[in-house]
N, C-alpha and C positions, 0 to 999 in steps of 0.2 A: 537435239541431244540424244545420244545413243545409250539407252538405259543398260543394255547388255554389256556394252563397253565399260561403263562405270562399275557394274557389278564384277566383271572379270578383274578389273584393277583392284577391287576391295576384297575379293574372295579369299585371298590368302590370310586375311586377318580373322577368318572364322573357322570353326571346327565342325565336322559332321556331328550331328546329335546322336548318331547311331554308333559309329566306330571311333569317333574322336580324332580322326585324321584331318589334316588341313584340307580346305575346300579350294586350294589354289588351282588345281587342275580339274575342277568340277565341270560338268556339262551344263550349259545354260540354254533354256529354250523359252522364247516369248510365247505365252499361251494367249494372252489378250492384252491390249493396250487401248486405253481410252483417256483423252485429255492428259493429265499429269499422273495417272495411276496405271499400274501394270500388274499383271499376274505372271510370274515367272516360275518355270519348273527347274529345280536345281537337283542334279544327279551327282552323287559322290563318285569320284573316279576309283576309290578304293573298294567300297562295299556295294556300290550301285543303289544305295538308298535314294529314293526320289521324294522331294518335298516341293510343295507349292508355297511360294512366298508372295506376299503383296508388297508392292513398291510404290511409294508415293514420292514424287519429286516436287520439292518446294520451288516456286517461281522466285527468280532473283529480283529483289527490290532494293532500292536505294533507301537506307535508313540513316537517321542522325546517330552519331556515336553517343551512346548513353553516358551520362555523367554519374559516377558512383562516388558518394561521399564516404571516404574511409577514415575513421577516426581511431587513433591509438588509445585514447582515454575514453572510458564510458562517460556519458553525460546523463543528466537527469532525464532528458527527453528520451534517449535511447535505452537507458538502463544498462545492466551488465549483459555483454554478449552471451548467446547461448553456446555452451560447450558441447562436444560430443558426448560427454558424460551425462549432461542434462537431457539430451535426446534419448540415450539409453535408459535413464531413470524413468522418463515418461513412458517409454515403451513397456518397461517392466510393470509400471503401475497400471497401465491400461490393459495389460495382458491378464491381470488378476481381477479386473472389473467385471462384475456379473450383471450389472444393471443396464438400463437403456441409456441413450444419449442425454435425455433430459435430466436424469438423476446424476449423471457425470458433471453436467454443467452448473448444477446448483451450488 
Protein backbone atom coordinates (compact mmCIF):
# COMPACT_ATOMS: atom_id res chain seq x y z
CA UNK A 1 0.00 0.00 0.00
CA UNK A 2 1.42 3.38 -1.04
CA UNK A 3 0.72 5.86 1.78
CA UNK A 4 1.78 8.86 -0.31
CA UNK A 5 -0.61 7.87 -3.09
CA UNK A 6 -3.49 7.65 -0.61
CA UNK A 7 -2.57 11.04 0.85
CA UNK A 8 -2.30 12.63 -2.63
CA UNK A 9 -5.81 11.45 -3.46
CA UNK A 10 -7.20 12.85 -0.19
CA UNK A 11 -5.19 16.11 0.03
CA UNK A 12 -7.79 18.20 -1.80
CA UNK A 13 -10.21 17.65 1.07
CA UNK A 14 -7.95 19.59 3.44
CA UNK A 15 -6.87 23.21 3.78
CA UNK A 16 -3.49 24.64 4.75
CA UNK A 17 -3.60 25.67 8.41
CA UNK A 18 -1.52 28.76 7.59
CA UNK A 19 -3.02 30.24 4.41
CA UNK A 20 -6.32 28.37 4.16
CA UNK A 21 -5.77 27.25 0.55
CA UNK A 22 -6.50 23.72 -0.63
CA UNK A 23 -3.70 21.20 -0.16
CA UNK A 24 -4.61 19.50 -3.46
CA UNK A 25 -1.26 20.45 -5.04
CA UNK A 26 0.86 20.07 -1.91
CA UNK A 27 4.26 18.40 -1.90
CA UNK A 28 4.43 15.15 0.09
CA UNK A 29 7.67 13.61 1.32
CA UNK A 30 7.96 10.37 3.30
CA UNK A 31 10.21 11.08 6.31
CA UNK A 32 9.99 7.67 7.93
CA UNK A 33 7.88 4.54 7.67
CA UNK A 34 7.67 1.65 10.12
CA UNK A 35 5.03 -1.10 9.99
CA UNK A 36 1.68 0.64 9.58
CA UNK A 37 2.87 4.08 10.77
CA UNK A 38 4.46 6.86 8.73
CA UNK A 39 5.77 10.37 9.27
CA UNK A 40 5.10 12.55 6.22
CA UNK A 41 6.21 16.13 5.46
CA UNK A 42 3.43 18.15 3.82
CA UNK A 43 4.39 21.43 2.09
CA UNK A 44 1.68 23.82 0.91
CA UNK A 45 2.06 24.75 -2.77
CA UNK A 46 0.74 28.27 -2.09
CA UNK A 47 2.59 29.53 1.00
CA UNK A 48 5.32 26.87 1.32
CA UNK A 49 4.33 26.15 4.94
CA UNK A 50 5.72 22.74 5.89
CA UNK A 51 4.18 20.44 8.51
CA UNK A 52 4.92 16.93 9.70
CA UNK A 53 1.94 14.62 10.00
CA UNK A 54 1.76 11.17 11.55
CA UNK A 55 -0.22 8.65 9.54
CA UNK A 56 -1.41 5.30 10.83
CA UNK A 57 -3.02 2.84 8.43
CA UNK A 58 -5.43 0.35 9.93
CA UNK A 59 -5.10 -3.20 8.74
CA UNK A 60 -8.09 -4.56 6.87
CA UNK A 61 -9.97 -7.21 8.78
CA UNK A 62 -13.13 -9.11 8.13
CA UNK A 63 -15.75 -8.26 10.69
CA UNK A 64 -19.33 -9.29 11.10
CA UNK A 65 -21.90 -6.66 10.26
CA UNK A 66 -23.12 -5.17 13.53
CA UNK A 67 -26.78 -5.47 14.34
CA UNK A 68 -28.29 -2.20 15.51
CA UNK A 69 -31.66 -2.24 17.24
CA UNK A 70 -33.43 0.95 16.18
CA UNK A 71 -36.74 1.60 17.89
CA UNK A 72 -39.12 4.41 17.06
CA UNK A 73 -40.89 4.24 20.40
CA UNK A 74 -39.00 4.68 23.69
CA UNK A 75 -39.30 1.68 25.99
CA UNK A 76 -38.92 1.33 29.72
CA UNK A 77 -35.56 -0.40 29.12
CA UNK A 78 -34.09 2.35 26.96
CA UNK A 79 -35.89 5.39 28.35
CA UNK A 80 -36.27 8.55 26.32
CA UNK A 81 -33.56 9.07 23.67
CA UNK A 82 -31.00 11.80 24.41
CA UNK A 83 -31.58 14.87 22.25
CA UNK A 84 -29.01 17.43 21.09
CA UNK A 85 -30.62 19.88 23.54
CA UNK A 86 -29.96 17.42 26.40
CA UNK A 87 -26.28 17.29 25.45
CA UNK A 88 -26.06 21.09 25.31
CA UNK A 89 -27.82 21.40 28.69
CA UNK A 90 -25.36 18.94 30.25
CA UNK A 91 -22.40 20.82 28.76
CA UNK A 92 -23.65 24.13 30.13
CA UNK A 93 -24.28 22.61 33.57
CA UNK A 94 -20.82 21.05 33.67
CA UNK A 95 -19.23 24.31 32.52
CA UNK A 96 -20.47 26.00 35.69
CA UNK A 97 -19.42 23.17 38.04
CA UNK A 98 -16.60 24.27 40.33
CA UNK A 99 -16.12 21.08 42.36
CA UNK A 100 -14.30 17.83 41.71
CA UNK A 101 -15.63 14.70 39.98
CA UNK A 102 -16.68 13.01 43.24
CA UNK A 103 -18.89 15.93 44.24
CA UNK A 104 -20.44 15.92 40.77
CA UNK A 105 -21.44 12.26 41.01
CA UNK A 106 -23.10 12.46 44.46
